[in-house]
Each structure stands twice: as structure tokens, then as C-alpha cells.
C-alpha beads as a LAMMPS data file, in Angstrom:
LAMMPS data file: protein, C-alpha beads

252 atoms
251 bonds

1 atom types
1 bond types

-500.0 500.0 xlo xhi
-500.0 500.0 ylo yhi
-500.0 500.0 zlo zhi

Masses

1 110.0

Atoms # bond

1 1 1 439.978 171.157 256.404
2 1 1 437.459 168.799 256.888
3 1 1 434.107 169.482 258.817
4 1 1 432.351 166.409 261.163
5 1 1 429.145 166.803 262.525
6 1 1 427.464 164.933 265.157
7 1 1 423.761 165.153 264.449
8 1 1 420.489 163.346 265.871
9 1 1 417.236 165.268 267.044
10 1 1 417.131 163.082 269.786
11 1 1 418.581 164.056 272.998
12 1 1 421.087 161.741 275.073
13 1 1 422.325 159.401 272.491
14 1 1 425.875 160.424 272.799
15 1 1 426.726 163.299 270.432
16 1 1 428.861 165.173 272.941
17 1 1 430.916 162.119 273.775
18 1 1 431.652 161.260 270.085
19 1 1 432.289 164.692 269.424
20 1 1 434.869 165.260 272.093
21 1 1 436.435 161.984 271.529
22 1 1 436.910 162.612 267.847
23 1 1 438.457 166.105 268.709
24 1 1 440.594 164.599 271.558
25 1 1 441.976 162.205 268.977
26 1 1 442.674 164.375 266.045
27 1 1 444.511 166.981 268.593
28 1 1 446.461 164.004 269.885
29 1 1 447.433 162.769 266.357
30 1 1 448.962 166.133 265.930
31 1 1 445.776 168.060 264.001
32 1 1 445.284 171.526 264.044
33 1 1 441.160 170.898 265.730
34 1 1 438.717 173.074 266.647
35 1 1 435.504 171.915 268.440
36 1 1 432.122 173.966 267.956
37 1 1 429.743 173.522 270.181
38 1 1 426.182 174.358 269.272
39 1 1 424.386 172.929 272.274
40 1 1 422.994 175.186 274.194
41 1 1 424.102 172.648 277.487
42 1 1 427.558 173.605 276.350
43 1 1 428.561 170.056 277.542
44 1 1 431.621 170.253 275.039
45 1 1 432.701 173.682 276.010
46 1 1 432.877 172.516 279.848
47 1 1 435.003 169.707 278.410
48 1 1 437.435 171.907 277.188
49 1 1 437.618 173.985 280.324
50 1 1 438.533 170.831 282.349
51 1 1 441.720 169.868 279.476
52 1 1 444.825 169.630 281.165
53 1 1 447.383 172.233 279.997
54 1 1 449.632 169.832 279.006
55 1 1 447.329 167.976 276.715
56 1 1 447.231 169.055 272.890
57 1 1 445.302 172.484 271.966
58 1 1 441.942 172.409 270.811
59 1 1 440.201 175.647 269.905
60 1 1 436.790 176.034 271.054
61 1 1 433.781 177.888 269.458
62 1 1 430.778 178.715 271.467
63 1 1 428.307 178.383 268.734
64 1 1 425.260 178.590 270.937
65 1 1 425.874 181.611 272.485
66 1 1 424.538 184.892 271.472
67 1 1 426.685 187.675 269.588
68 1 1 426.979 190.587 271.718
69 1 1 429.188 193.429 270.010
70 1 1 430.558 191.178 267.130
71 1 1 428.793 189.379 264.455
72 1 1 427.745 186.071 264.013
73 1 1 431.127 185.192 261.536
74 1 1 433.371 187.002 264.163
75 1 1 432.120 184.561 266.738
76 1 1 432.344 181.661 264.192
77 1 1 435.782 182.712 262.421
78 1 1 438.132 179.902 262.619
79 1 1 441.881 179.805 263.497
80 1 1 444.315 179.464 260.267
81 1 1 445.745 176.318 259.620
82 1 1 442.510 174.507 260.903
83 1 1 442.746 170.540 260.038
84 1 1 439.517 169.513 261.329
85 1 1 436.335 170.804 262.812
86 1 1 434.544 168.681 264.954
87 1 1 430.564 169.735 265.426
88 1 1 428.198 169.434 268.111
89 1 1 424.515 169.891 267.863
90 1 1 421.670 170.069 270.245
91 1 1 418.709 167.732 270.393
92 1 1 415.105 168.487 268.289
93 1 1 416.887 170.170 265.541
94 1 1 414.511 170.586 262.859
95 1 1 413.507 172.263 259.636
96 1 1 415.844 175.280 258.595
97 1 1 418.152 174.852 261.456
98 1 1 418.653 171.487 260.331
99 1 1 419.385 172.373 256.994
100 1 1 421.514 175.185 258.036
101 1 1 423.659 172.490 259.786
102 1 1 423.969 170.319 257.413
103 1 1 424.849 172.946 255.185
104 1 1 428.029 173.596 257.355
105 1 1 429.470 169.868 257.120
106 1 1 431.463 167.464 255.255
107 1 1 430.927 164.372 256.901
108 1 1 428.123 163.554 259.389
109 1 1 427.696 161.012 262.325
110 1 1 424.178 160.177 263.683
111 1 1 424.663 158.000 266.659
112 1 1 422.031 155.811 267.973
113 1 1 421.439 153.967 270.946
114 1 1 419.966 150.441 271.614
115 1 1 416.574 150.658 272.866
116 1 1 413.087 151.176 270.722
117 1 1 412.229 154.837 271.995
118 1 1 416.100 155.480 270.512
119 1 1 415.449 153.582 266.925
120 1 1 411.605 154.772 266.683
121 1 1 412.867 158.657 266.945
122 1 1 416.040 157.891 264.798
123 1 1 413.701 156.633 262.205
124 1 1 411.640 159.498 262.473
125 1 1 414.423 161.652 262.183
126 1 1 416.233 160.073 259.202
127 1 1 413.130 159.900 256.867
128 1 1 413.210 163.810 257.419
129 1 1 417.245 163.990 257.474
130 1 1 417.438 162.021 254.231
131 1 1 415.136 164.263 251.639
132 1 1 417.401 167.566 252.615
133 1 1 419.120 168.286 249.124
134 1 1 422.551 168.043 249.978
135 1 1 422.106 164.309 251.765
136 1 1 419.734 163.379 248.763
137 1 1 421.990 164.199 246.390
138 1 1 425.387 162.750 247.994
139 1 1 427.032 166.307 248.523
140 1 1 427.599 165.010 252.373
141 1 1 428.573 162.034 253.617
142 1 1 426.460 160.101 256.137
143 1 1 427.471 157.598 258.831
144 1 1 425.306 155.811 261.407
145 1 1 426.944 154.428 264.689
146 1 1 425.945 152.125 267.233
147 1 1 426.268 153.846 270.461
148 1 1 426.879 152.600 274.329
149 1 1 426.011 148.954 273.263
150 1 1 425.851 145.768 274.844
151 1 1 426.107 143.296 271.646
152 1 1 424.660 140.244 273.495
153 1 1 421.196 141.829 273.938
154 1 1 418.297 141.129 271.994
155 1 1 417.856 144.919 271.619
156 1 1 421.311 145.528 270.109
157 1 1 420.267 142.918 267.730
158 1 1 417.327 145.126 266.500
159 1 1 419.445 148.471 266.327
160 1 1 422.004 146.877 264.319
161 1 1 419.219 145.401 261.923
162 1 1 418.055 149.287 261.493
163 1 1 421.152 150.509 261.348
164 1 1 422.133 148.028 258.625
165 1 1 419.233 149.248 256.569
166 1 1 419.345 152.685 257.302
167 1 1 420.401 153.631 253.709
168 1 1 423.757 155.272 255.197
169 1 1 427.350 153.760 256.094
170 1 1 427.264 151.563 259.576
171 1 1 430.335 153.051 260.324
172 1 1 431.230 151.775 263.595
173 1 1 429.516 149.936 267.075
174 1 1 431.135 151.551 270.638
175 1 1 430.429 150.121 273.640
176 1 1 428.977 150.813 276.915
177 1 1 432.416 151.156 278.996
178 1 1 433.485 153.192 281.918
179 1 1 436.813 154.257 279.745
180 1 1 434.318 157.489 278.284
181 1 1 433.213 158.368 281.642
182 1 1 436.985 158.386 282.897
183 1 1 438.363 160.038 280.022
184 1 1 435.714 163.112 280.009
185 1 1 436.650 163.576 283.911
186 1 1 440.020 164.336 282.905
187 1 1 439.105 166.742 279.918
188 1 1 440.451 163.748 277.402
189 1 1 439.450 161.761 274.977
190 1 1 440.191 157.685 275.276
191 1 1 442.495 157.754 272.739
192 1 1 444.582 160.238 275.385
193 1 1 444.346 157.704 278.382
194 1 1 447.523 156.446 279.444
195 1 1 446.203 153.106 280.803
196 1 1 445.985 150.332 278.783
197 1 1 442.131 149.338 279.625
198 1 1 440.695 150.971 276.721
199 1 1 442.366 148.772 274.192
200 1 1 439.385 147.344 273.106
201 1 1 437.224 150.762 272.853
202 1 1 440.213 151.844 270.558
203 1 1 439.772 149.021 268.091
204 1 1 436.041 150.015 268.059
205 1 1 436.956 153.598 266.908
206 1 1 439.085 152.562 264.157
207 1 1 436.746 151.871 261.216
208 1 1 434.851 155.530 262.223
209 1 1 437.935 157.413 262.142
210 1 1 439.118 155.385 258.808
211 1 1 435.198 156.535 257.604
212 1 1 436.186 160.352 258.682
213 1 1 439.811 160.167 256.800
214 1 1 438.111 158.934 253.634
215 1 1 436.215 161.608 253.296
216 1 1 438.836 163.984 254.474
217 1 1 441.405 162.564 251.796
218 1 1 441.310 164.104 248.176
219 1 1 441.821 160.462 247.094
220 1 1 439.461 157.952 248.988
221 1 1 441.359 155.572 250.931
222 1 1 439.981 151.739 250.450
223 1 1 440.491 151.126 253.955
224 1 1 438.068 153.200 254.959
225 1 1 435.303 151.454 252.895
226 1 1 436.746 148.203 254.116
227 1 1 436.616 149.151 257.879
228 1 1 432.630 150.171 257.980
229 1 1 430.834 147.684 259.477
230 1 1 427.963 147.641 256.799
231 1 1 429.256 149.948 253.692
232 1 1 426.269 152.498 252.238
233 1 1 427.370 151.131 248.839
234 1 1 426.639 154.230 246.644
235 1 1 427.268 157.576 248.275
236 1 1 424.136 159.153 246.160
237 1 1 421.455 156.703 247.035
238 1 1 418.042 157.354 245.931
239 1 1 415.055 158.997 248.159
240 1 1 413.372 155.423 247.020
241 1 1 415.823 153.818 248.232
242 1 1 416.300 155.204 251.258
243 1 1 412.162 155.167 251.558
244 1 1 412.422 151.292 250.966
245 1 1 415.015 151.412 253.712
246 1 1 412.996 152.785 256.204
247 1 1 409.952 150.872 255.393
248 1 1 411.938 147.537 256.431
249 1 1 411.886 149.235 259.757
250 1 1 408.169 149.446 259.929
251 1 1 407.688 146.384 258.787
252 1 1 409.654 144.540 261.333

Bonds

1 1 1 2
2 1 2 3
3 1 3 4
4 1 4 5
5 1 5 6
6 1 6 7
7 1 7 8
8 1 8 9
9 1 9 10
10 1 10 11
11 1 11 12
12 1 12 13
13 1 13 14
14 1 14 15
15 1 15 16
16 1 16 17
17 1 17 18
18 1 18 19
19 1 19 20
20 1 20 21
21 1 21 22
22 1 22 23
23 1 23 24
24 1 24 25
25 1 25 26
26 1 26 27
27 1 27 28
28 1 28 29
29 1 29 30
30 1 30 31
31 1 31 32
32 1 32 33
33 1 33 34
34 1 34 35
35 1 35 36
36 1 36 37
37 1 37 38
38 1 38 39
39 1 39 40
40 1 40 41
41 1 41 42
42 1 42 43
43 1 43 44
44 1 44 45
45 1 45 46
46 1 46 47
47 1 47 48
48 1 48 49
49 1 49 50
50 1 50 51
51 1 51 52
52 1 52 53
53 1 53 54
54 1 54 55
55 1 55 56
56 1 56 57
57 1 57 58
58 1 58 59
59 1 59 60
60 1 60 61
61 1 61 62
62 1 62 63
63 1 63 64
64 1 64 65
65 1 65 66
66 1 66 67
67 1 67 68
68 1 68 69
69 1 69 70
70 1 70 71
71 1 71 72
72 1 72 73
73 1 73 74
74 1 74 75
75 1 75 76
76 1 76 77
77 1 77 78
78 1 78 79
79 1 79 80
80 1 80 81
81 1 81 82
82 1 82 83
83 1 83 84
84 1 84 85
85 1 85 86
86 1 86 87
87 1 87 88
88 1 88 89
89 1 89 90
90 1 90 91
91 1 91 92
92 1 92 93
93 1 93 94
94 1 94 95
95 1 95 96
96 1 96 97
97 1 97 98
98 1 98 99
99 1 99 100
100 1 100 101
101 1 101 102
102 1 102 103
103 1 103 104
104 1 104 105
105 1 105 106
106 1 106 107
107 1 107 108
108 1 108 109
109 1 109 110
110 1 110 111
111 1 111 112
112 1 112 113
113 1 113 114
114 1 114 115
115 1 115 116
116 1 116 117
117 1 117 118
118 1 118 119
119 1 119 120
120 1 120 121
121 1 121 122
122 1 122 123
123 1 123 124
124 1 124 125
125 1 125 126
126 1 126 127
127 1 127 128
128 1 128 129
129 1 129 130
130 1 130 131
131 1 131 132
132 1 132 133
133 1 133 134
134 1 134 135
135 1 135 136
136 1 136 137
137 1 137 138
138 1 138 139
139 1 139 140
140 1 140 141
141 1 141 142
142 1 142 143
143 1 143 144
144 1 144 145
145 1 145 146
146 1 146 147
147 1 147 148
148 1 148 149
149 1 149 150
150 1 150 151
151 1 151 152
152 1 152 153
153 1 153 154
154 1 154 155
155 1 155 156
156 1 156 157
157 1 157 158
158 1 158 159
159 1 159 160
160 1 160 161
161 1 161 162
162 1 162 163
163 1 163 164
164 1 164 165
165 1 165 166
166 1 166 167
167 1 167 168
168 1 168 169
169 1 169 170
170 1 170 171
171 1 171 172
172 1 172 173
173 1 173 174
174 1 174 175
175 1 175 176
176 1 176 177
177 1 177 178
178 1 178 179
179 1 179 180
180 1 180 181
181 1 181 182
182 1 182 183
183 1 183 184
184 1 184 185
185 1 185 186
186 1 186 187
187 1 187 188
188 1 188 189
189 1 189 190
190 1 190 191
191 1 191 192
192 1 192 193
193 1 193 194
194 1 194 195
195 1 195 196
196 1 196 197
197 1 197 198
198 1 198 199
199 1 199 200
200 1 200 201
201 1 201 202
202 1 202 203
203 1 203 204
204 1 204 205
205 1 205 206
206 1 206 207
207 1 207 208
208 1 208 209
209 1 209 210
210 1 210 211
211 1 211 212
212 1 212 213
213 1 213 214
214 1 214 215
215 1 215 216
216 1 216 217
217 1 217 218
218 1 218 219
219 1 219 220
220 1 220 221
221 1 221 222
222 1 222 223
223 1 223 224
224 1 224 225
225 1 225 226
226 1 226 227
227 1 227 228
228 1 228 229
229 1 229 230
230 1 230 231
231 1 231 232
232 1 232 233
233 1 233 234
234 1 234 235
235 1 235 236
236 1 236 237
237 1 237 238
238 1 238 239
239 1 239 240
240 1 240 241
241 1 241 242
242 1 242 243
243 1 243 244
244 1 244 245
245 1 245 246
246 1 246 247
247 1 247 248
248 1 248 249
249 1 249 250
250 1 250 251
251 1 251 252
């Protein structure tokens, strides 16, 4: 069982989109998959309700709901033989809530959009995030993802520079495409679309999935690191290294 969390305090960065598509990928690959929705908007939960009955099952947990008449642990219980858990989180997570969420994950994906507002917000979030003990000690794996990108823009170059020097693995760049909208409307992930128009998007997902699976495997798969756009190098980067990484953003 491997727990993958989508995390960024900035709203609107595509956490739910990546979470649902990752869950769809694992379900369609034959993995017993759970999608845990901590976001009060319930977008991941709504996506599950629109999922076709013939699609591979994904067990949903509405973690944002208050446990009424049952214990919190009962609300969050997992089915037996769960293989992959994908966790969607709300915006503006900080403090103890952030620490609690990080304690429930094995791999963390931080999506960032190519706008100055999103880069500044991600920089502020990741400064505090990097100081959490599990992150600082390398007990949880972290990767950053450039999301909804248009690579032939000046703003994307700024985003790539920021993510390259973030101190974490730069695992993937996902383009801005209508394929995600088409998939979401059907309760599917892009890996489950029949049309061949999403082939380019599937290729972009390959390094991200390889990175997750590298952590899920007892024997790390060298392919996962090779596929990373920018490997982090040592998982246990020091706080000094990460402080230096963020100083580059401040200077640039």
C-alpha cells in the first residue's frame, strides 16, 4: 500500500485534477485504489459520482465530512487489500493541519502553475513545508510538477527555473489541454479515454507515474529517477540546501 498526496496551499493549482487522473490510472491498471478527499469543495468526490458503472471501481472516502454517529477512524477506514491511496487536500493548509496531512503520506506531489502569483505562493508554502520533520529528514518523498503549462512562453521558463531549484524532484510537466476536461466530464482519467488525442498527455504522465512507483517499490526502480525531468539527487536534502534553493528564487 502506497499513499500519494497532492499538496499545495494555493488553491486552483490542479491538485484535484492530478489526484483524480492518478486514481483513474491506478484503477485502470488493476490496482485496488482509494481516493481520499480532504477538500471541503468535494470535487474529487463529485468526480467519483459521475464515474461510469463499467469503469474500474475506485473507493472514495469523504474525509472532509464530520463524523456523525461514528468515530473518525471508522470514517477513514480502508478496504482490505488496498494497493494505492490517492489523497486530495484543500487550499490554505498550514500549521498542525499541514503536519498531520504530511504524516499520512508516503509520496507528495506539489503542482504549480506558470504564473507569478502561483510561483510566489508556492515559494512561500514550500519554505514552511520543507521545515517539517518528515520532509527535512527525507522520511517522505516529494516531487514538484509544472501543471497546465504552455512551454513556449516566458512565464513557463520562470516556472521551470523555480522548480528546478526547488530542492525537490521535478517529476513532470503537464500541458494545458482539453483532454482533462473531457475526462472529468465522464468521471474518467485521461488514461481511460478511448480517443487517441490524449497520447501526448499520456507520455507526459510517464515520468510522474514512474516517480511514484519508484517509491512504492521495495527495490527502487532506476527508471523512475531517469524519467524525472530534474531528479532531486539525495532524498534527504538538508535545510541549508533548500534555503539556498529558495534564495535563488528571491534573487531571480
